[in-house]
Steps between C-alpha positions, in 0.01 A plus 500: 500500500543538872651239727405664829131587455273200526269481197246318717487794742449742210221283358334469841503880532345546154238234571414679826436823309275314254308336785440835671354635175282193445373509859452881494736534795586860426699601809734199492539558124606861558752388765689317224584836336776741599388858576705622200381231258451585134203300366473536124311342215614669177276508195587366156563775244407506130827323413418210734761612754444564869506865600822595678418802716199501734536876546472582129325206335175314552491223759224255583589551868760703683554558870820682598488366857293289737270793580348459153437131566355583842260746340395238245434248777305760699273557200448127449425435870262795541310427178612832351613326186213418268748312282555259790140442602428225538856383560598226258602154611857443384746215468865595447747253355873569499757314291854515362643682802862596438753683711668746263742675735585531865649793688580536869154636580279385212424237240359554149248240384301428187185289486193439288144528627156388388200635689142387460244756613130420539238774526145541367492132393794559262855375544780714358867416488809715526855384439846641470845538648615674816844642572530567871762608748461340840679682778632277775331588829547282806180625668276466194274202422712252306814709547431739210303808400427595141705807411412511131243321287472541124215305342488431127138406432512294180125504426446873529188518281257468785134585538516643851711701741814315610579507870761374747309177567510402133878464483 
C-alpha cells in the first residue's frame, strides 16, 4: 500500500471517468486516457480462466492504444454503430478501490464495478474487476491518465454486444 498517493484522489479520478461515461461526455472521457493506453477485456476460456494474450487469444474488447478508443467514440457519436443505437442509459458504481503499487511515474489500482444499462425498456447489469495503471500527469484532469486498463467481466454470458460504456 502506498503512503504518498492519496486514495481519495485516485477514487475521485475513477469516479470522474464513470461520470463521463454515464453522461456520454466522450471527449472528456478520452482525455483521461494516455495515447499509448492498452485497453483490454480478456475473455474467459473453456477452463474458466481469463485469456492471457490479446494478440493470440479471444478478447471481448482490445484496443492497443487510444486511437482505437477514439475510433469507437467516433462510431458512437456519428451513429455508425448499430449496436449503440439508441445509446443506453448507464449508471456506473465503483467499489473496493485499492492501491496495489506505486512507482515514480505511475500507480497500479484494483477496483470492482457494477454497471446498470437501460435500453429498449430492459435493464442489464455488468460487473467485474478492473486492474489499471494510472500514470501521474500534472496537466491531466485529476493528475492522472490511464496507461493500462484490464477489465475482468465476471458475468460474461451476455445477450448483446459489450461496449466501453458498459464497464
